[in-house]
C-alpha positions as CSV (number, residue, x, y, z in Angstrom):
1,X,-18.7,-15.0,11.8
2,X,-18.1,-13.8,15.4
3,X,-15.0,-12.4,16.9
4,X,-14.0,-15.7,18.5
5,X,-14.2,-17.4,15.1
6,X,-12.0,-14.7,13.6
7,X,-9.5,-15.1,16.5
8,X,-9.4,-18.9,16.0
9,X,-8.8,-18.6,12.2
10,X,-6.2,-15.8,12.4
11,X,-2.7,-17.2,12.1
12,X,0.8,-16.1,11.1
13,X,1.5,-18.0,7.9
14,X,5.2,-17.2,7.1
15,X,4.2,-18.0,3.5
16,X,2.1,-16.2,0.9
17,X,1.0,-17.0,-2.7
18,X,2.9,-14.1,-4.3
19,X,-0.4,-12.7,-5.7
20,X,-0.5,-8.9,-5.6
21,X,-3.2,-7.0,-3.7
22,X,-5.0,-3.8,-4.7
23,X,-5.9,-0.9,-2.5
24,X,-9.5,-2.2,-2.5
25,X,-8.3,-5.4,-0.8
26,X,-6.8,-3.4,2.0
27,X,-9.3,-0.6,2.4
28,X,-11.8,-2.5,4.6
29,X,-9.1,-3.3,7.1
30,X,-7.9,0.3,7.2
31,X,-11.5,1.4,7.8
32,X,-11.7,-1.1,10.7
33,X,-8.5,0.4,12.1
34,X,-9.9,3.9,11.7
35,X,-13.0,3.0,13.8
36,X,-11.0,1.4,16.6
37,X,-11.1,2.6,20.2
38,X,-8.7,5.3,21.0
39,X,-7.6,7.1,24.2
40,X,-8.8,10.8,24.0
41,X,-9.8,9.9,20.4
42,X,-6.2,10.6,19.5
43,X,-6.1,7.8,16.9
44,X,-2.3,7.4,17.1
45,X,-2.0,4.8,14.3
46,X,-0.4,5.6,11.0
47,X,0.1,3.1,8.2
48,X,2.6,3.2,5.3
49,X,1.5,0.9,2.5
50,X,3.5,-0.8,-0.3
51,X,1.6,-2.9,-2.8
52,X,3.4,-5.8,-4.5
53,X,4.6,-4.6,-8.0
54,X,5.1,-1.1,-6.8
55,X,8.4,0.6,-5.7
56,X,7.0,1.2,-2.2
57,X,6.7,-2.6,-1.7
58,X,10.3,-3.2,-2.5
59,X,11.5,-0.2,-0.4
60,X,9.5,-1.5,2.6
61,X,10.8,-5.0,2.0
62,X,14.4,-3.8,2.1
63,X,13.9,-2.5,5.6
64,X,13.1,-6.0,6.9
65,X,15.8,-8.2,8.3
66,X,17.0,-10.9,5.9
67,X,15.1,-13.7,7.6
68,X,11.8,-11.8,7.3
69,X,12.5,-10.7,3.7
70,X,12.6,-14.4,2.8
71,X,8.9,-14.9,3.4
72,X,7.6,-11.3,3.1
73,X,8.7,-11.1,-0.5
74,X,5.7,-13.2,-1.5
75,X,3.1,-11.0,0.3
76,X,0.6,-9.0,-1.7
77,X,1.3,-5.9,0.3
78,X,3.4,-4.7,3.2
79,X,2.1,-2.2,5.7
80,X,4.4,-0.3,8.0
81,X,2.7,0.2,11.4
82,X,3.6,3.5,13.1
83,X,2.6,5.1,16.4
84,X,2.3,8.8,17.0
85,X,3.4,9.3,20.6
86,X,1.9,12.8,21.2
87,X,-1.7,13.8,22.1
88,X,-2.7,16.1,19.2
89,X,-5.0,18.2,21.5
90,X,-2.4,18.9,24.2
91,X,1.0,18.1,22.8
92,X,1.7,15.9,25.8
93,X,3.0,12.3,25.5
94,X,0.3,9.8,24.6
95,X,1.0,7.0,27.1
96,X,-1.7,4.8,25.6
97,X,-0.6,5.2,22.0
98,X,1.0,1.7,21.6
99,X,-2.1,0.1,23.1
100,X,-4.3,2.0,20.7
101,X,-2.2,1.0,17.7
102,X,-2.3,-2.6,18.8
103,X,-6.1,-2.5,19.0
104,X,-6.3,-0.9,15.5
105,X,-4.0,-3.6,14.0
106,X,-6.0,-6.3,15.7
107,X,-9.1,-4.9,14.0
108,X,-7.2,-5.0,10.7
109,X,-6.1,-8.6,11.1
110,X,-9.6,-9.8,11.9
111,X,-10.9,-7.9,8.9
112,X,-8.3,-9.7,6.7
113,X,-9.4,-13.0,8.1
114,X,-13.0,-12.2,7.3
115,X,-11.9,-11.3,3.7
116,X,-10.1,-14.6,3.2
117,X,-6.7,-13.0,3.5
118,X,-3.9,-13.8,5.9
119,X,-1.3,-11.5,7.6
120,X,1.8,-11.7,9.7
121,X,3.6,-9.0,11.7
122,X,7.3,-8.7,11.9
123,X,9.3,-6.8,14.4
124,X,12.6,-7.5,12.7
125,X,13.3,-4.5,10.5
126,X,15.5,-1.4,10.4
127,X,13.4,1.2,12.2
128,X,15.8,4.0,11.3
129,X,15.8,3.1,7.6
130,X,12.0,2.8,7.7
131,X,11.6,6.2,9.4
132,X,13.8,7.9,6.8
133,X,12.0,6.1,4.0
134,X,8.6,7.2,5.3
135,X,9.7,10.7,6.3
136,X,8.4,10.2,9.9
137,X,8.3,13.1,12.3
138,X,10.4,12.6,15.4
139,X,7.4,11.8,17.6
140,X,6.4,8.8,15.4
141,X,7.7,5.4,16.2
142,X,7.9,2.5,13.7
143,X,6.4,-0.6,15.4
144,X,6.1,-3.4,12.9
145,X,5.9,-4.5,9.3
146,X,2.6,-6.3,8.5
147,X,2.7,-8.6,5.5
148,X,-0.7,-9.2,4.0
149,X,-1.8,-11.6,1.2
150,X,-3.3,-14.8,0.1
151,X,-2.0,-18.1,1.7
152,X,-0.3,-20.4,-0.8
153,X,-2.3,-23.2,-2.3
154,X,-2.4,-26.2,0.1
155,X,-1.4,-24.1,3.1
156,X,-2.6,-25.6,6.3
157,X,-2.3,-23.5,9.5
158,X,-0.5,-25.0,12.4
159,X,-2.7,-25.6,15.5
160,X,-2.7,-22.6,17.8
161,X,-0.7,-23.0,21.0
162,X,-1.8,-20.6,23.7
163,X,-1.6,-20.3,27.4
164,X,-4.5,-21.3,29.5
165,X,-6.8,-18.6,30.9
166,X,-5.5,-19.4,34.4
167,X,-2.1,-18.3,33.2
168,X,-3.2,-14.9,32.0
169,X,-6.2,-13.8,34.0
170,X,-5.9,-12.9,37.7
171,X,-7.9,-11.3,40.5
172,X,-6.7,-8.6,42.9
173,X,-4.7,-10.4,45.6
174,X,-3.5,-13.2,43.3
175,X,0.2,-13.5,42.8
176,X,1.1,-12.9,39.2
177,X,4.0,-15.1,38.3
178,X,7.1,-13.6,36.7
């Protein structure tokens, strides 16, 4: 399966089967993240994992806003996505950290698709509570919660609605609309 096939198949389900996942189910995706491109090889991504049936899952779930808890509760795992905002080699701000974390999470999501799993990111969560729960250093920023699991039986993904390439790709001199 090529990258375009994975991108086409990836979707945000807002529904999971409730089946728990094991570390072995997640490990290939974390390896894909580990191997992702990184500015200055800083590798700013950090992941806080809670597997369904363990206390960490419930603790991470509690940081989500109520609307997200409604569908996240049936995921097999919840992964807290974190960015370290400092270049380890210099101590200076890492202005590319969020970009790098996004690339790592994208690699994870494509890996989940290849494994027959599904995932959905949620930005609606209490970042302060998450930071305290995870014991994050001050230069680490919670970005999202990533719910991972099996789609429920009979689940059919909705068709993707995406902008045309003409709406997102421009040449120098083109006017980029606001």
